[in-house]
C-alpha positions in Angstrom: -2.9 -12.1 -5.5 -0.7 -9.1 -5.3 -3.7 -6.5 -3.0 -3.5 -9.2 -0.9 0.3 -9.6 -0.6 0.2 -5.2 0.3 -2.7 -6.0 2.6 -1.1 -8.5 4.4 2.2 -6.3 4.9 0.1 -3.5 6.0 -1.6 -5.4 8.6 1.6 -7.7 9.9 4.0 -4.8 10.2 1.7 -2.5 11.4 0.4 -4.4 14.3 4.2 -4.6 15.4 4.9 -0.9 16.0 2.1 -1.4 18.9 1.5 2.0 19.5 -1.2 4.4 18.1 -0.3 5.9 14.1 -1.5 9.2 13.1 -2.3 8.7 9.2 -2.2 12.2 7.7 -3.4 12.8 3.5 -2.1 14.9 1.1 -3.9 15.6 -2.0 -3.4 17.2 -5.6 -4.1 20.2 -6.3 -8.0 21.1 -7.2 -9.9 22.2 -10.3 -8.7 25.4 -10.2 -4.8 23.7 -11.3 -5.8 20.9 -12.6 -9.2 21.2 -14.7 -11.4 18.4 -14.8 -11.9 17.4 -19.0 -15.2 18.5 -19.7 -15.8 15.7 -22.7 -15.1 12.9 -20.9 -18.7 13.2 -18.9 -20.3 15.4 -21.4 -23.2 13.0 -21.6 -24.5 13.5 -17.7 -25.7 17.0 -19.0 -25.1 19.8 -16.6 -23.4 18.8 -13.3 -21.3 19.0 -10.9 -18.1 16.6 -11.5 -17.8 14.6 -9.3 -15.2 11.3 -9.7 -17.6 9.7 -8.6 -20.1 10.2 -11.5 -17.4 8.8 -13.9 -15.6 13.0 -14.5 -11.8 12.7 -15.1 -9.2 15.5 -14.3 -8.1 16.8 -18.0 -5.2 14.5 -19.4 -2.8 17.2 -20.5 -2.4 19.0 -17.3 -3.5 15.1 -14.8 -1.2 12.9 -16.7 2.5 15.7 -15.9 0.7 16.4 -12.6 1.1 12.1 -11.4 4.2 11.5 -13.7 5.8 13.8 -10.8 4.2 13.2 -7.7 6.3 10.9 -6.1 9.1 12.8 -6.7 7.8 15.5 -5.4 6.9 14.1 -2.6 10.2 12.4 -1.3 11.8 16.4 -1.9 8.7 17.3 0.6 9.4 14.5 3.1 12.7 15.3 3.2 12.9 18.5 3.9 9.8 18.5 6.6 11.9 15.7 8.4 14.9 17.5 8.4 13.7 20.5 9.6 11.0 19.0 11.9 14.5 16.7 13.6 15.7 20.0 13.9 13.5 21.6 15.6 12.1 18.6 18.0 15.0 16.5 17.5 15.9 13.0 16.7 13.5 10.2 16.6 10.5 12.7 16.4 9.5 11.7 13.5 9.2 8.4 13.0 7.7 6.9 8.8 6.3 3.4 9.6 4.7 3.1 6.1 3.4 5.6 2.7 0.5 4.7 0.7 -0.2 6.4 -2.8 -3.9 6.7 -4.0 -5.9 6.8 -7.3 -9.1 8.9 -6.2 -11.3 8.1 -8.8 -11.1 11.8 -10.8 -7.6 10.2 -11.7 -5.1 12.4 -9.9 -2.6 10.5 -7.2 -2.4 11.4 -3.4 -0.1 10.0 -0.4 -0.4 8.5 3.5 2.0 9.2 5.6 2.2 7.0 8.4 3.4 8.0 11.5 4.0 6.7 14.2 2.2 8.5 17.9 3.3 6.5 20.8 5.8 8.3 23.0 5.8 12.1 23.6 8.5 13.2 21.2 6.9 11.2 18.7 3.8 13.0 19.1 5.0 16.4 19.2 7.0 15.1 16.1 3.8 14.0 14.3 1.9 16.9 15.2 5.1 18.8 14.1 5.8 17.5 10.4 1.9 17.0 9.3 1.7 21.0 10.3 4.9 22.0 8.3 3.4 20.0 5.4 0.6 21.5 5.3 2.3 25.1 5.5 4.6 24.3 2.4 2.6 21.7 0.3 1.6 23.6 -2.2 5.0 24.4 -3.5 5.5 20.6 -4.1 2.4 21.2 -6.4 0.5 19.4 -3.8 -3.0 20.5 -2.5 -4.9 20.4 0.8 -3.2 18.2 3.7 -5.3 16.7 6.7 -2.8 17.9 9.6 -6.1 19.5 11.7 -6.1 17.3 15.1 -10.3 16.9 14.6 -8.9 15.5 11.1 -6.1 13.7 11.6 -7.1 12.2 14.7 -4.6 8.5 16.5 -5.5 5.3 16.1 -4.2 2.2 16.9 -1.6 0.8 14.0 -4.2 -2.1 13.4 -7.3 0.2 13.0 -4.5 2.1 10.2 -3.5 -0.6 8.1 -7.5 -1.7 8.0 -8.1 2.1 6.9 -5.6 2.2 4.2 -5.9 -1.7 2.9 -9.8 -1.4 2.7 -9.3 0.4 -1.0 -7.3 -2.6 -2.0 -10.1 -4.8 -2.6 -13.3 -2.6 -3.5 -11.9 1.0 -3.8 -13.9 3.8 -1.1 -14.6 7.3 -0.8 -14.1 8.6 -4.5 -10.9 5.6 -5.1 -9.8 3.8 -6.9 -9.5 -0.6 -6.1 -5.6 -1.4 -6.2 -6.4 -3.7 -8.3 -7.0 -1.2 -11.2 -5.2 1.4 -9.9 -2.3 -0.6 -10.5 -2.6 -1.0 -14.2 -2.6 2.7 -14.5 0.5 4.3 -15.1 -0.2 7.2 -12.8 0.9 4.8 -10.7 4.5 5.1 -8.7 6.2 2.7 -9.4 5.8 1.9 -4.9 2.5 2.2 -4.2 2.5 0.7 -0.8 6.4 1.6 1.7 6.7 0.1 5.2 9.6 0.9 7.2 12.3 -1.5 7.1 12.7 -1.6 11.0 9.4 -3.0 11.0 10.2 -5.1 7.6 13.5 -7.0 9.9 11.7 -6.8 13.2 8.8 -8.9 11.7 10.6 -11.0 8.4 7.6 -10.2 6.6 8.9 -7.9 3.8 7.0 -8.2 -0.3 9.4 -10.9 -0.9 8.6 -13.0 2.3 5.1 -12.6 0.7 5.8 -13.7 -2.7 7.4 -16.7 -1.5 5.0 -17.6 0.8 2.0 -17.3 -2.4 4.7 -19.8 -4.7 4.8 -22.3 -1.9 1.3 -22.5 -1.2 0.9 -22.9 -5.5 3.8 -25.8 -5.7 3.2 -27.3 -2.5 -0.6 -26.8 -1.1 0.6 -25.8 2.0 0.4 -22.6 4.0 4.2 -22.0 6.2 4.6 -20.0 8.7 7.0 -16.9 9.0 9.8 -19.1 11.0 9.4 -21.7 7.9 9.2 -19.2 5.2 12.8 -18.3 6.8 14.4 -21.3 7.0 13.1 -21.6 3.0 14.6 -18.4 2.3 17.8 -19.0 3.6 18.0 -22.8 1.8 17.8 -20.4 -1.5 20.3 -18.2 -0.2 22.7 -20.8 0.7 22.5 -23.2 -2.2 22.7 -20.6 -5.3 20.8 -21.8 -8.6 18.4 -23.9 -6.7 15.1 -23.8 -7.1 11.4 -25.3 -5.6 9.8 -27.9 -7.2 6.8 -29.1 -7.0 5.4 -31.7 -4.8 5.5 -35.3 -5.6 2.0 -36.1 -6.9 1.2 -40.4 -6.3 1.1 -41.8 -9.4 -2.7 -43.0 -10.4 -3.0 -46.0 -12.7 -5.7 -48.5 -13.6 -7.3 -49.4 -10.7 -6.5 -53.7 -9.5 -9.6 -55.7 -9.1 -9.1 -59.8 -7.4 -10.6 -62.5 -9.0 -13.2 -61.9 -7.0 -14.4 -58.8 -8.5 -13.9 -60.2 -11.7 -15.9 -63.7 -11.0 -18.7 -60.7 -9.6 -18.1 -58.9 -12.8 -18.9 -62.0 -15.4 
C-alpha cells in the first residue's frame, strides 16, 4: 500500500506540471572506490561481478557511503542550483521531484526530475545537469547521466511511470521499493515532490494516507475534494477521530408461522 501511495503521489503531481521534464541520474562510484564483496558471491565461481547475479558491494565501504549519501546530495544540489540560477536567471531550475533508488549491488543512486517546459527551464536544466557531472565526484558520487543522447525530454507522466516502475517489481538492476524500504541504506525521505505541486494538486503523502484510512474504515474510495473536506473537519475539531462505518445489526432469521408449519 505504501509503495502504491508513493506511485500515486508521483503520477498525480507530475501530471499537474503539464510540460516536459528531464530525469537525471547520479550514481555511486564504481568498484575502484566501492569494491565488491568477494565472499558474497564466491559460490558462483569465476565470473564478472554484477548485482543481478547477487554480487554486492563490500559492506565496510558501502554502508558508510550510503549513510552519507543524502546529506552529500543536499549539499551538491544546493550548490549547483545556486550557481545555475546565478548564471542563467531565477526560475531556470525547477526541481519537481527527487527519487532515491537502491541498486541491486547495495548502493544508492538518485534521480532529480527537472522542469523542461519553457526556454528558460530548458537552458537551466541542461546547465544544472552539466554542473552536477563536473562536481559529483567532489561530493563522493560517481557517473551523472547528463548528455543529450542519454537524457532526453519526456512528458511528465512518462517520467512518473519510469520512476515508479521499480516500486512494484524493480527493474534494470534496481531493488523493488517494497524490498529496499526495509534496508537501512535508504534515506528517510525516499520520494520528494515539490511542495508547489502538492499545494496545487492537494496530494501530499498525508492526504494519501488519509484516503487509505477512509477506504479501510468506510469501504469507500473518496475524491480529493472530499478528502480535503474531511481533513478540514479533523483540523477544525482537535481530538476528533474517524470511526468505522456502522454495520447493520444481524440476528437470527425470523420465520413466520407459515414457515414454521412448512418446516414441520
